[in-house]
TORDREN-328142 format. One record per residue (C-alpha): x, y, z; residue number from 1. Coordinates in steps of 0.05 Angstrom, whole numbers. Example, Ala and Ser with C-alpha at 12.3 -4.5 7.8 and 13.67 -1.06 7.14 Angstrom:
<recs>
REC      xx      yy      zz  resi
REC     246     -90     156     1
REC     273     -21     143     2
</recs>
This chain:
<recs>
REC      xx      yy      zz  resi
REC       0       0       0     1
REC      23      71     -15     2
REC      29     125      38     3
REC     -34     157       9     4
REC     -72      91      20     5
REC     -47      87      91     6
REC     -68     158     106     7
REC    -137     145      76     8
REC    -145      80     115     9
REC    -121     111     181    10
REC    -168     170     172    11
REC    -228     124     162    12
REC    -206      79     219    13
REC    -205     139     266    14
REC    -273     161     241    15
REC    -300      91     254    16
REC    -273      94     325    17
REC    -305     160     344    18
REC    -377     133     352    19
REC    -351      76     394    20
REC    -321     125     444    21
REC    -377     175     442    22
REC    -433     124     449    23
REC    -400      81     502    24
REC    -425     124     559    25
REC    -498     120     534    26
REC    -499      48     509    27
REC    -548      29     564    28
REC    -600      74     533    29
REC    -644      35     483    30
REC    -642      91     431    31
REC    -566      86     427    32
REC    -553      13     440    33
REC    -562     -12     368    34
REC    -521      45     340    35
REC    -466      29     390    36
REC    -466     -44     368    37
REC    -462     -22     295    38
REC    -404      24     312    39
REC    -366     -33     346    40
REC    -377     -78     285    41
REC    -352     -24     237    42
REC    -290     -10     281    43
REC    -277     -86     284    44
REC    -275     -85     208    45
REC    -224     -28     212    46
REC    -181     -67     260    47
REC    -180    -131     218    48
REC    -169     -91     154    49
REC    -109     -58     186    50
REC     -81    -123     214    51
REC     -90    -157     147    52
REC     -48    -104     113    53
REC      10    -104     162    54
REC      20    -177     180    55
REC      65    -222     138    56
REC      46    -290     165    57
REC       1    -329     116    58
REC     -41    -356     173    59
REC     -61    -287     197    60
REC     -70    -260     126    61
REC    -118    -317     109    62
REC    -161    -314     171    63
REC    -161    -238     178    64
REC    -188    -237     107    65
REC    -241    -290     121    66
REC    -266    -259     186    67
REC    -290    -197     148    68
REC    -350    -234     118    69
REC    -387    -247     184    70
REC    -369    -176     205    71
REC    -400    -148     141    72
REC    -463    -189     155    73
REC    -465    -162     226    74
REC    -458     -91     200    75
REC    -515    -100     149    76
REC    -558    -131     204    77
REC    -547     -72     252    78
REC    -556     -19     198    79
REC    -624     -49     184    80
REC    -642     -51     258    81
REC    -616      19     269    82
REC    -662      45     214    83
REC    -720       8     246    84
REC    -703      39     314    85
REC    -699     108     283    86
REC    -769      99     254    87
REC    -794      73     323    88
REC    -808       5     292    89
REC    -793     -60     328    90
REC    -754    -116     293    91
REC    -792    -182     291    92
REC    -767    -235     340    93
REC    -759    -285     282    94
REC    -714    -235     246    95
REC    -669    -227     307    96
REC    -663    -302     314    97
REC    -648    -308     240    98
REC    -592    -257     248    99
REC    -561    -295     307   100
REC    -565    -362     272   101
REC    -539    -337     205   102
REC    -482    -301     240   103
REC    -461    -365     274   104
REC    -464    -403     208   105
REC    -427    -346     173   106
REC    -369    -344     223   107
REC    -365    -421     225   108
REC    -361    -428     149   109
REC    -313    -370     143   110
REC    -264    -398     193   111
REC    -268    -468     165   112
REC    -264    -446      92   113
REC    -199    -485      78   114
REC    -238    -550      87   115
REC    -298    -536      42   116
REC    -285    -470       5   117
REC    -358    -452       6   118
REC    -342    -378      18   119
REC    -280    -367     -24   120
REC    -249    -419     -70   121
REC    -179    -410     -42   122
REC    -145    -462       1   123
REC     -98    -443      58   124
REC     -24    -448      42   125
REC      40    -424      74   126
REC      55    -381      13   127
REC     -11    -344      10   128
REC      -9    -268       4   129
REC     -60    -213       8   130
REC     -56    -205     -68   131
REC     -83    -276     -77   132
REC    -151    -253     -52   133
REC    -158    -200    -107   134
REC    -177    -249    -162   135
REC    -204    -308    -123   136
REC    -270    -339    -145   137
REC    -329    -340     -97   138
REC    -365    -400     -68   139
REC    -440    -412     -62   140
REC    -443    -387      10   141
REC    -411    -321     -11   142
REC    -469    -311     -60   143
REC    -520    -328      -5   144
REC    -484    -281      43   145
REC    -484    -225      -9   146
REC    -558    -234     -27   147
REC    -579    -232      47   148
REC    -536    -170      62   149
REC    -561    -133       1   150
REC    -633    -152      15   151
REC    -629    -126      87   152
REC    -597     -61      64   153
REC    -646     -50       7   154
REC    -707     -64      50   155
REC    -679     -19     105   156
REC    -664      38      57   157
REC    -731      30      22   158
REC    -770      33      88   159
REC    -729      94     110   160
REC    -743     131      45   161
REC    -818     117      52   162
REC    -816     140     124   163
REC    -779     205     106   164
REC    -824     218      47   165
REC    -886     211      90   166
REC    -857     259     142   167
REC    -840     309      88   168
REC    -910     305      58   169
REC    -940     320     127   170
REC    -891     379     137   171
REC    -856     344     195   172
REC    -784     365     199   173
REC    -731     313     209   174
REC    -656     321     209   175
REC    -645     258     167   176
REC    -628     279      95   177
REC    -672     242      45   178
REC    -624     251     -14   179
REC    -564     227      25   180
REC    -597     159      35   181
REC    -614     150     -38   182
REC    -547     173     -65   183
REC    -508     132     -13   184
REC    -547      69     -31   185
REC    -535      76    -105   186
REC    -461      95     -99   187
REC    -447      41     -47   188
REC    -478     -16     -87   189
REC    -445       6    -152   190
REC    -376      12    -121   191
REC    -382     -56     -87   192
REC    -403     -90    -152   193
REC    -344     -57    -189   194
REC    -297     -80    -133   195
REC    -323    -152    -135   196
REC    -328    -164    -210   197
REC    -292    -109    -250   198
REC    -233     -76    -214   199
REC    -202     -93    -146   200
REC    -189     -30    -106   201
REC    -132     -30     -55   202
REC    -181      -7      -2   203
REC    -249     -40      -3   204
REC    -298      16     -24   205
REC    -353     -20      14   206
REC    -313     -10      78   207
REC    -305      65      63   208
REC    -379      70      47   209
REC    -400      35     111   210
REC    -355      79     154   211
REC    -386     142     123   212
REC    -457     116     132   213
REC    -445      95     204   214
REC    -413     160     223   215
REC    -471     198     189   216
REC    -521     156     228   217
REC    -483     170     292   218
REC    -479     245     279   219
REC    -552     252     258   220
REC    -585     207     310   221
REC    -541     228     368   222
REC    -551     302     352   223
REC    -626     295     343   224
REC    -638     259     409   225
REC    -589     302     446   226
REC    -626     365     424   227
REC    -691     334     451   228
REC    -657     318     517   229
REC    -632     389     523   230
REC    -702     416     514   231
REC    -735     368     562   232
REC    -683     360     617   233
REC    -650     410     663   234
REC    -575     423     653   235
REC    -560     406     725   236
REC    -593     337     718   237
REC    -554     325     654   238
REC    -489     343     690   239
REC    -504     296     747   240
REC    -522     239     700   241
REC    -459     247     657   242
REC    -420     183     653   243
REC    -357     222     638   244
REC    -312     241     696   245
REC    -308     317     700   246
REC    -279     375     739   247
REC    -308     445     738   248
REC    -260     501     755   249
REC    -259     577     751   250
REC    -210     622     713   251
REC    -161     620     772   252
REC    -159     544     768   253
REC    -196     535     834   254
REC    -241     474     834   255
REC    -316     486     838   256
REC    -340     414     831   257
REC    -314     344     818   258
REC    -359     289     792   259
REC    -376     234     841   260
REC    -355     178     794   261
REC    -286     209     788   262
REC    -277     213     864   263
REC    -303     142     873   264
REC    -259     113     819   265
REC    -194     140     848   266
REC    -214     139     922   267
REC    -196     212     934   268
REC    -228     271     969   269
REC    -245     336     933   270
REC    -226     380     993   271
REC    -154     356     991   272
REC    -141     389     924   273
REC    -164     462     919   274
REC    -137     474     849   275
REC    -143     436     783   276
REC     -67     433     776   277
REC     -57     400     844   278
REC    -115     352     831   279
REC     -87     329     764   280
REC     -18     319     795   281
REC     -50     274     848   282
REC     -86     234     794   283
REC     -19     220     759   284
REC       0     173     816   285
REC     -55     126     792   286
REC     -66     148     720   287
REC     -32     171     656   288
REC     -65     235     633   289
REC     -57     254     559   290
REC     -88     294     503   291
REC     -57     259     442   292
REC     -79     186     435   293
REC     -29     169     379   294
REC      30     200     416   295
REC      15     163     481   296
REC       5      97     444   297
REC      78     101     421   298
REC     104     103     492   299
REC     115      43     538   300
REC      50      19     569   301
REC      48      29     644   302
REC      14     -32     674   303
REC     -32     -19     733   304
REC     -47      52     712   305
REC    -111      80     682   306
REC    -104     120     617   307
REC    -146     184     619   308
REC    -158     226     557   309
REC    -165     299     578   310
REC    -209     349     542   311
REC    -222     419     567   312
REC    -274     469     545   313
REC    -288     539     570   314
REC    -359     563     584   315
REC    -391     630     600   316
REC    -445     644     652   317
REC    -479     708     630   318
REC    -515     723     696   319
REC    -450     725     735   320
REC    -407     754     678   321
REC    -353     702     689   322
REC    -320     644     654   323
REC    -304     573     676   324
REC    -273     510     651   325
REC    -303     441     643   326
REC    -248     388     644   327
REC    -271     320     619   328
REC    -232     256     633   329
REC    -245     193     592   330
REC    -220     125     613   331
REC    -189      99     549   332
REC    -142      47     578   333
REC    -170      -7     532   334
REC    -162      36     471   335
REC     -90      54     487   336
REC     -74     -19     499   337
REC    -107     -38     432   338
REC     -68      14     393   339
REC      -3      -9     425   340
REC     -18     -81     406   341
REC     -31     -59     334   342
REC      34     -20     333   343
REC      70     -80     362   344
REC      43    -127     308   345
REC      62     -77     255   346
REC     135     -72     278   347
REC     150    -141     308   348
REC     157    -211     283   349
REC     103    -250     319   350
REC     142    -315     325   351
REC     206    -288     355   352
REC     185    -221     386   353
REC     241    -182     352   354
REC     233    -127     300   355
REC     209    -147     231   356
REC     230    -123     162   357
REC     173     -73     158   358
REC     202     -37     219   359
REC     272     -39     187   360
REC     244      -3     126   361
REC     214      50     172   362
REC     281      61     207   363
REC     325      56     145   364
REC     326     131     128   365
REC     346     146     200   366
REC     402      94     198   367
REC     429     122     133   368
REC     426     196     153   369
REC     448     195     226   370
REC     502     142     232   371
REC     565     152     190   372
REC     598      90     222   373
REC     539      44     210   374
REC     553     -30     205   375
REC     512     -93     193   376
REC     514    -168     205   377
REC     471    -208     157   378
REC     456    -278     185   379
REC     426    -341     154   380
REC     409    -397     202   381
REC     433    -463     173   382
REC     390    -524     170   383
REC     320    -494     176   384
REC     294    -531     114   385
REC     324    -597     139   386
REC     291    -588     207   387
REC     225    -575     173   388
REC     232    -634     126   389
REC     253    -687     177   390
REC     222    -664     243   391
REC     166    -619     219   392
REC     153    -544     221   393
REC     147    -540     297   394
REC     220    -562     301   395
REC     240    -509     250   396
REC     201    -456     290   397
REC     236    -478     354   398
REC     304    -471     319   399
REC     287    -399     297   400
REC     261    -381     366   401
REC     323    -407     401   402
REC     368    -368     355   403
REC     326    -305     365   404
REC     332    -312     440   405
REC     408    -307     432   406
REC     400    -244     391   407
REC     356    -214     446   408
REC     414    -226     495   409
REC     460    -191     446   410
REC     414    -130     446   411
REC     419    -125     521   412
REC     495    -123     518   413
REC     503     -78     457   414
REC     455     -20     466   415
REC     469      10     397   416
REC     449     -54     361   417
REC     382     -66     327   418
REC     359    -136     311   419
REC     310    -153     255   420
REC     281    -217     227   421
REC     282    -209     152   422
REC     239    -270     141   423
REC     247    -345     143   424
REC     317    -361     167   425
REC     347    -292     154   426
REC     365    -241     209   427
REC     397    -173     206   428
REC     435    -136     260   429
REC     446     -61     249   430
REC     500     -29     292   431
REC     500      47     298   432
REC     574      55     314   433
REC     611      -4     284   434
REC     684     -25     279   435
REC     712     -90     251   436
REC     733    -111     321   437
REC     664     -98     349   438
REC     630    -139     294   439
REC     678    -197     308   440
REC     662    -194     382   441
REC     587    -194     368   442
REC     593    -255     322   443
REC     635    -290     375   444
REC     581    -274     427   445
REC     529    -308     383   446
REC     574    -368     367   447
REC     589    -382     440   448
REC     515    -385     457   449
REC     494    -427     397   450
REC     551    -477     394   451
REC     541    -546     423   452
REC     579    -612     417   453
REC     516    -650     398   454
REC     495    -638     326   455
REC     421    -630     340   456
REC     432    -581     397   457
REC     482    -540     358   458
REC     454    -480     320   459
REC     498    -467     259   460
REC     493    -402     221   461
REC     527    -366     163   462
REC     539    -292     164   463
REC     568    -233     127   464
REC     588    -165     153   465
REC     596     -96     123   466
REC     613     -26     148   467
REC     602      42     116   468
REC     663      67      77   469
REC     635     137      68   470
REC     578     175     102   471
REC     529     172      43   472
REC     536      98      29   473
REC     468      64      29   474
REC     446       5      71   475
REC     426     -31       7   476
REC     499     -30     -15   477
REC     520     -56      54   478
REC     469    -113      47   479
REC     498    -133     -20   480
REC     568    -136       8   481
REC     546    -176      69   482
REC     504    -223      26   483
REC     564    -242     -17   484
REC     606    -259      45   485
REC     547    -298      74   486
REC     540    -340      11   487
REC     614    -356      11   488
REC     610    -382      83   489
REC     547    -421      69   490
REC     577    -454       8   491
REC     635    -482      50   492
REC     589    -521      98   493
REC     570    -581      56   494
REC     601    -632     105   495
REC     567    -598     164   496
REC     501    -601     126   497
REC     510    -676     113   498
REC     523    -689     187   499
REC     461    -651     205   500
REC     418    -690     156   501
REC     444    -757     184   502
REC     429    -734     255   503
REC     360    -711     235   504
REC     345    -777     200   505
REC     363    -816     262   506
REC     322    -770     306   507
REC     262    -776     259   508
REC     268    -852     258   509
REC     270    -854     335   510
REC     208    -811     339   511
REC     170    -854     289   512
REC     190    -918     326   513
REC     167    -889     393   514
REC     100    -870     362   515
REC      89    -939     331   516
</recs>
């Protein structure tokens, strides 16, 4: 994906997340509950779409792609029910049961697709990529799924248009735009059909369309009902019933009122902190207070602390000719943890826990510009294919994990070293301030911790090193130099390879005999 695609996706992902946050505090209210469920379903689609684009493991690519189908059905189901709720119409019990049963069938068939291929005619393989899904043919259940989703949306849109037309004919004003529904329906269906059968877009237009519709529903419905509440309910009652934690202070920063739920949550007394500044400082002993969600998600997560998003608005009381400040605090601990997990998956190899190639590409400009004495060690673990062939892939995975654990120890000793798994049996170590002697010591460090007298316990590896000769030399050039040296070392290990194969054959034979 290009940077433009990432920016577009991230923008829509944030937009899909806003209703989840805003509606969470009113989810217990029947008028908002269905819209909140719809928002969660749409944000889940954002999460799995993002994960699908950043992971490299075929297993995750396959199942993150398949899980979108039950999510799409859930979204269609809740869009229909949200429309019904907006029109003050109850969904039939049989329809709700149908939705539950079909969702279970949908998720079951999607996750077991490799065995029957009723959803997509694409088997699972260890070489599958996200591009493979662009031209895949659809199974019979995909057609059933599409017909049901389209039918629900069409019926829902049709009922809504009749409802709005009737209100318009009786001169009843409603904030829901009639033309927006019609245009959105036509554009959404056309784009989806083009995406499925004519041209495969990098970002699913159906996803973009659903995010826009959901956010529009949230904006319109929330605003409409909130306006009614303002007219029918006193401001003081609204303030007391707010689920948000808040602090009211004057222009001098002196506290006027603290919400009860805030005091109860942190077990503190309002009278102990006369000013907002002192109060927030006291909260920091138990919480992390921030204003920028993306910035805080990049920092190390502090276990045991609550993450509070701070928003502050000024207000004016005309009778008293004075101003005040309303400070709102939102508990977003779960959201921060989720974003950190997404960032971790994006930058780390899931099997070994060290940085992946994607993160190397992110850091590469910094390496090239800031470190004139940059050096690298390119490593290829010997015997991975043989371990996989004779003892199975779990044995190969264990080999890689053991070697990665040694590289983690190296990181703790050399603080200017960065370790990356390039994929398969390849690893890269980038050293900010390298010398030939330092690289030799680092290789020796690894050899001492991987060498063993027994062939099966020994972890053999080939390597090549390179150091910048001039400041503007690229890492790509260093990789070429190191790769040549690595290949030379690997080519000289035929006898070692034969010994390993013999040992693996014996081990495989012993395992088979013990099983039989």
